[in-house]
SEPA-55448 format. One line per field, with one value per residue (C-alpha): residue in three letters; x, y negated, z negated. Coordinates in steps of 0.25 Angstrom, whole numbers, padded with zeros to 4 digits. Example, Ala and Ser with C-alpha at 12.3 -4.5 7.8 and 13.67 -1.06 7.14 Angstrom:
fidren ALA SER .
c1 0049 0055 .
c2 0018 0004 .
c3 -0031 -0029 .
This chain:
fidren UNK UNK UNK UNK UNK UNK UNK UNK UNK UNK UNK UNK UNK UNK UNK UNK UNK UNK UNK UNK UNK UNK UNK UNK UNK UNK UNK UNK UNK UNK UNK UNK UNK UNK UNK UNK UNK UNK UNK UNK UNK UNK UNK UNK UNK UNK UNK UNK UNK UNK UNK UNK UNK UNK UNK UNK UNK UNK UNK UNK UNK UNK UNK UNK UNK UNK UNK UNK UNK UNK UNK UNK UNK UNK UNK UNK UNK UNK UNK UNK UNK UNK UNK UNK UNK UNK UNK UNK UNK UNK UNK UNK UNK UNK UNK UNK UNK UNK UNK UNK UNK UNK UNK UNK UNK UNK UNK UNK UNK UNK UNK UNK UNK UNK UNK UNK UNK UNK UNK UNK UNK UNK UNK UNK UNK UNK UNK UNK UNK UNK UNK UNK UNK UNK UNK UNK UNK UNK UNK UNK UNK UNK UNK UNK UNK UNK UNK UNK UNK UNK UNK UNK UNK UNK UNK UNK UNK UNK UNK UNK UNK UNK UNK UNK UNK UNK UNK UNK UNK UNK UNK UNK UNK UNK UNK UNK UNK UNK UNK UNK UNK UNK UNK UNK UNK UNK UNK UNK UNK UNK UNK UNK UNK UNK UNK UNK UNK UNK UNK UNK UNK UNK UNK UNK UNK UNK UNK UNK UNK UNK UNK UNK UNK UNK UNK UNK UNK UNK UNK UNK UNK UNK UNK UNK UNK UNK UNK UNK UNK UNK UNK UNK UNK UNK UNK UNK UNK UNK UNK UNK UNK UNK UNK UNK UNK UNK UNK UNK UNK UNK UNK UNK UNK UNK UNK UNK UNK UNK UNK UNK UNK UNK UNK UNK UNK UNK UNK UNK UNK UNK UNK UNK UNK UNK UNK UNK UNK UNK UNK UNK UNK UNK UNK UNK UNK UNK UNK UNK UNK UNK UNK UNK UNK UNK UNK UNK UNK UNK UNK UNK UNK UNK .
c1 0000 0005 0005 -0007 -0015 -0010 -0015 -0029 -0030 -0025 -0036 -0047 -0044 -0044 -0057 -0064 -0069 -0065 -0071 -0063 -0050 -0053 -0055 -0043 -0034 -0042 -0044 -0056 -0064 -0062 -0047 -0047 -0056 -0047 -0034 -0040 -0046 -0033 -0025 -0034 -0033 -0018 -0018 -0028 -0037 -0047 -0043 -0057 -0071 -0082 -0093 -0105 -0097 -0085 -0072 -0069 -0054 -0051 -0041 -0030 -0033 -0032 -0019 -0013 -0018 -0008 0003 -0004 -0005 0010 0013 0003 0009 0023 0017 0012 0025 0032 0023 0025 0040 0038 0030 0040 0051 0043 0041 0055 0063 0076 0084 0077 0082 0076 0080 0079 0080 0079 0066 0075 0079 0066 0061 0074 0085 0077 0067 0078 0087 0076 0072 0087 0089 0076 0079 0092 0086 0070 0070 0075 0065 0066 0060 0062 0060 0062 0070 0075 0090 0087 0080 0091 0099 0087 0082 0095 0097 0083 0084 0073 0082 0094 0100 0097 0100 0102 0110 0120 0127 0122 0131 0131 0141 0131 0128 0136 0134 0137 0138 0129 0129 0128 0117 0115 0105 0095 0088 0074 0064 0049 0053 0065 0075 0082 0096 0107 0102 0110 0107 0105 0092 0087 0090 0077 0069 0058 0063 0058 0066 0068 0065 0075 0081 0094 0107 0102 0095 0108 0115 0104 0104 0120 0119 0109 0116 0130 0125 0117 0104 0091 0079 0065 0060 0045 0043 0050 0049 0052 0057 0064 0053 0042 0052 0052 0037 0036 0046 0038 0027 0037 0036 0051 0065 0071 0085 0084 0093 0094 0087 0074 0075 0077 0064 0056 0061 0051 0042 0042 0055 0068 0081 0094 0107 0116 0131 0132 0122 0129 0128 0126 0129 0119 0122 0116 0116 0116 0119 0133 0127 0117 0112 0112 0125 0124 0110 0115 0127 0118 0109 0121 0126 0112 0110 0123 0119 0105 0110 0120 0111 0100 0110 0115 0101 0097 0111 0109 0095 0099 0114 0120 0119 0130 .
c2 0000 -0014 -0024 -0031 -0018 -0015 -0029 -0027 -0013 -0019 -0029 -0021 -0010 -0021 -0028 -0016 -0023 -0030 -0043 -0043 -0040 -0051 -0061 -0057 -0059 -0071 -0064 -0060 -0047 -0041 -0043 -0035 -0024 -0023 -0022 -0011 -0003 -0004 0001 0013 0016 0016 0025 0035 0035 0026 0017 0013 0019 0009 0011 0001 -0011 -0008 -0001 0011 0015 0029 0037 0034 0019 0021 0027 0017 0005 0008 0006 -0005 -0013 -0011 -0016 -0028 -0032 -0032 -0041 -0051 -0051 -0054 -0065 -0071 -0070 -0078 -0088 -0090 -0091 -0101 -0110 -0109 -0121 -0117 -0104 -0092 -0081 -0068 -0063 -0049 -0049 -0038 -0038 -0041 -0054 -0058 -0067 -0074 -0074 -0074 -0086 -0094 -0092 -0096 -0108 -0113 -0111 -0118 -0129 -0131 -0129 -0130 -0125 -0111 -0100 -0087 -0073 -0066 -0051 -0042 -0029 -0018 -0014 -0002 -0012 -0023 -0016 -0013 -0028 -0033 -0024 -0026 -0041 -0042 -0050 -0059 -0058 -0048 -0049 -0036 -0030 -0022 -0024 -0018 -0007 -0011 -0017 -0027 -0033 -0042 -0041 -0054 -0053 -0065 -0063 -0053 -0050 -0042 -0032 -0037 -0029 -0034 -0031 -0036 -0039 -0043 -0032 -0031 -0037 -0033 -0028 -0019 -0008 0002 -0004 0004 0017 0024 0011 0010 0005 0000 0008 0004 0012 0011 -0001 -0002 -0005 -0011 0002 0010 0000 0002 0017 0017 0008 0017 0030 0025 0020 0033 0024 0031 0022 0027 0022 0020 0013 0012 -0001 -0004 -0018 -0025 -0036 -0025 -0019 -0032 -0033 -0020 -0025 -0037 -0027 -0021 -0008 -0006 -0013 -0015 -0018 -0028 -0037 -0051 -0058 -0050 -0053 -0068 -0068 -0063 -0074 -0079 -0067 -0060 -0052 -0051 -0050 -0045 -0047 -0036 -0037 -0022 -0022 -0021 -0031 -0031 -0039 -0046 -0045 -0053 -0044 -0051 -0046 -0049 -0055 -0065 -0077 -0087 -0085 -0099 -0096 -0083 -0090 -0100 -0090 -0082 -0094 -0097 -0083 -0083 -0096 -0091 -0078 -0084 -0094 -0084 -0075 -0086 -0090 -0077 -0075 -0088 -0084 -0072 -0070 -0056 -0049 -0042 .
c3 0000 0003 -0008 -0003 -0003 -0018 -0022 -0016 -0022 -0035 -0036 -0030 -0041 -0052 -0048 -0042 -0030 -0017 -0021 -0034 -0027 -0017 -0028 -0036 -0023 -0018 -0004 0004 0001 0015 0014 0001 0007 0020 0012 0003 0014 0022 0009 0008 0022 0021 0009 0014 0002 -0005 -0017 -0020 -0019 -0015 -0025 -0027 -0023 -0031 -0028 -0037 -0038 -0033 -0042 -0032 -0034 -0049 -0048 -0038 -0046 -0057 -0047 -0040 -0054 -0056 -0041 -0043 -0057 -0050 -0039 -0049 -0056 -0043 -0040 -0054 -0051 -0038 -0045 -0056 -0046 -0038 -0050 -0056 -0056 -0063 -0067 -0071 -0081 -0084 -0098 -0104 -0119 -0129 -0137 -0149 -0143 -0136 -0147 -0151 -0140 -0128 -0131 -0137 -0125 -0115 -0124 -0124 -0109 -0105 -0114 -0107 -0093 -0093 -0078 -0083 -0083 -0090 -0090 -0104 -0104 -0116 -0113 -0121 -0120 -0110 -0100 -0099 -0088 -0079 -0081 -0076 -0065 -0060 -0061 -0071 -0080 -0078 -0092 -0103 -0118 -0126 -0137 -0128 -0115 -0102 -0096 -0082 -0072 -0066 -0080 -0088 -0103 -0111 -0126 -0131 -0146 -0158 -0167 -0180 -0185 -0196 -0206 -0207 -0218 -0221 -0235 -0243 -0246 -0259 -0259 -0255 -0241 -0232 -0222 -0232 -0235 -0223 -0228 -0231 -0228 -0218 -0205 -0192 -0181 -0167 -0154 -0142 -0149 -0141 -0146 -0159 -0162 -0160 -0170 -0180 -0179 -0180 -0192 -0199 -0196 -0200 -0213 -0216 -0217 -0214 -0214 -0212 -0198 -0200 -0187 -0173 -0166 -0151 -0154 -0165 -0165 -0168 -0179 -0186 -0185 -0192 -0203 -0205 -0209 -0219 -0212 -0213 -0211 -0197 -0192 -0180 -0172 -0178 -0166 -0168 -0183 -0179 -0171 -0183 -0193 -0203 -0201 -0215 -0212 -0220 -0212 -0217 -0210 -0216 -0215 -0211 -0200 -0186 -0176 -0161 -0148 -0139 -0124 -0112 -0100 -0086 -0072 -0067 -0054 -0057 -0048 -0059 -0067 -0073 -0079 -0085 -0091 -0097 -0103 -0109 -0116 -0122 -0126 -0134 -0141 -0144 -0150 -0158 -0164 -0167 -0173 -0182 -0186 -0192 -0198 -0206 -0209 -0217 -0219 -0220 -0233 -0239 .
């Protein structure tokens, strides 16, 4: 089927009539009927049965509509991208950030860069660690920020800062607090948590700490929402902790908790290297200031 035929089929299926599809597409009813009939002739089977003035989808149409809906969604996305490009007056940067950084580093970076250049536009997407390489290769992102470098010869990895793990509780803990407080305690665990999950698992194993994992969350933001309900403790990155400031949580920066590095990953060949360099400079500043801010809020405990 041609794209126009898919479009007609999609709207006839959605509206249940030739007239409804014609109104949705702002075309005449005869033109819709002609395209639909031609499509059925080419396919060699009916897509709709004509009953009492309505078009009833056949089982074949029900099956095809699932695929047609996906195609049509992609067409709408394509047209939206065209419109965005047409209206764009300055540079455009597509950013991919981990969910952990999506409420702190990402918004702060966009705000600062647009303050310096109001003509800049952005697309901000959250990606998990395993999705970063594909997003860069498929040109869905110009720059991604994560907790580990990408192992690919076509991708440049820039270390843009460092962070620390934070112990988060829904209530005050008896001082002094160290990582042993997790032993036997109810804890919010993480599913597919990437490099930070590995660091946390190693920390618990090496220190023979065995918490009671009562809930498994898929993002650190969800984990902290569970902590707020006093369901258990959590170990998280300090940027997620920063984005939940003032929300009934106690944060403990422990000296013995390991740190981690933050990387900006970009294709080696990029059409706008100056924009990338500006972004890298601003990312370093944002991460440094956010890290400094939470360090001052609660200094490391002995």
